C-alpha positions in Angstrom: -40.1 -7.0 -72.5 -36.7 -7.1 -70.9 -36.7 -3.3 -70.2 -40.0 -3.4 -68.3 -39.0 -6.6 -66.5 -35.7 -5.1 -65.3 -37.4 -1.9 -64.5 -40.0 -3.6 -62.2 -37.3 -5.8 -60.7 -35.3 -2.7 -59.8 -38.4 -1.0 -58.4 -39.3 -4.1 -56.3 -35.7 -4.5 -55.0 -35.5 -0.8 -54.4 -32.3 -0.6 -56.4 -32.1 3.1 -57.2 -29.1 2.8 -59.5 -30.6 0.0 -61.7 -34.0 1.9 -61.6 -32.5 5.1 -63.1 -30.4 3.0 -65.6 -33.6 1.4 -66.9 -35.5 4.7 -67.0 -32.7 6.1 -69.2 -32.7 3.0 -71.4 -36.5 3.3 -71.7 -36.4 6.9 -72.8 -33.5 6.2 -75.2 -35.6 3.4 -76.9 -38.6 5.7 -76.9 -36.7 8.5 -78.6 -35.6 6.0 -81.3 -38.9 4.1 -81.7 -41.4 7.0 -81.9 -39.9 8.6 -85.1 -39.5 5.2 -86.7 -43.2 4.3 -86.0 -44.4 7.7 -87.2 -42.3 7.5 -90.4 -43.6 4.0 -91.0 -47.2 5.0 -90.7 -46.7 8.2 -92.8 -45.0 6.1 -95.6 -47.7 3.5 -95.5 -50.5 6.1 -95.7 -48.7 8.0 -98.5 -48.2 4.8 -100.5 -51.8 3.8 -100.1 -52.9 7.2 -101.5 -50.5 6.9 -104.5 -51.9 3.3 -105.1 -55.5 4.5 -105.0 -54.8 7.4 -107.3 -53.0 5.1 -109.8 -55.8 2.6 -109.6 -58.5 5.2 -110.1 -56.7 6.7 -113.0 -56.2 3.3 -114.7 -59.9 2.4 -114.3 -61.1 5.7 -115.5 -58.8 5.6 -118.5 -60.2 2.2 -119.4 -63.7 3.5 -118.9 -63.2 6.5 -121.2 -61.2 4.7 -123.9 -62.7 3.2 -127.0 -66.1 4.7 -126.2 -66.7 2.2 -123.4 -68.8 4.7 -121.5 -71.1 5.1 -124.5 -71.5 1.4 -124.9 -72.3 1.0 -121.2 -74.9 3.8 -121.4 -76.6 2.2 -124.4 -76.8 -1.1 -122.5 -78.1 0.6 -119.4 -81.7 -0.5 -119.7 -80.9 -4.1 -120.5 -77.9 -5.3 -118.7 -75.9 -2.7 -116.8 -77.5 -0.5 -114.1 -75.8 2.9 -113.3 -72.2 2.2 -114.5 -71.0 5.7 -113.4 -72.3 5.2 -109.9 -70.9 1.7 -109.6 -67.5 2.9 -110.6 -67.6 5.8 -108.1 -68.6 3.5 -105.3 -66.0 0.8 -106.1 -63.2 3.3 -106.5 
């Protein structure tokens, strides 16, 4: 990046004024970037939890509607093996 390039150039040239200028710039960028990165990660994780809850709710609503669970239980020996466990593992 330009900040690190200029920082190391100032360090190599022993330019004290430019060195401290780049240190100040680095910390200013750091003060701005850290909260943005933390907020982004928090928002992403929160949205993924909301998405998972909504998806789980939708799947379970479909499973319990129109006696689907009963139909799957009666077909258990022939075609479907452990529908409850499969839903729990997938969701």
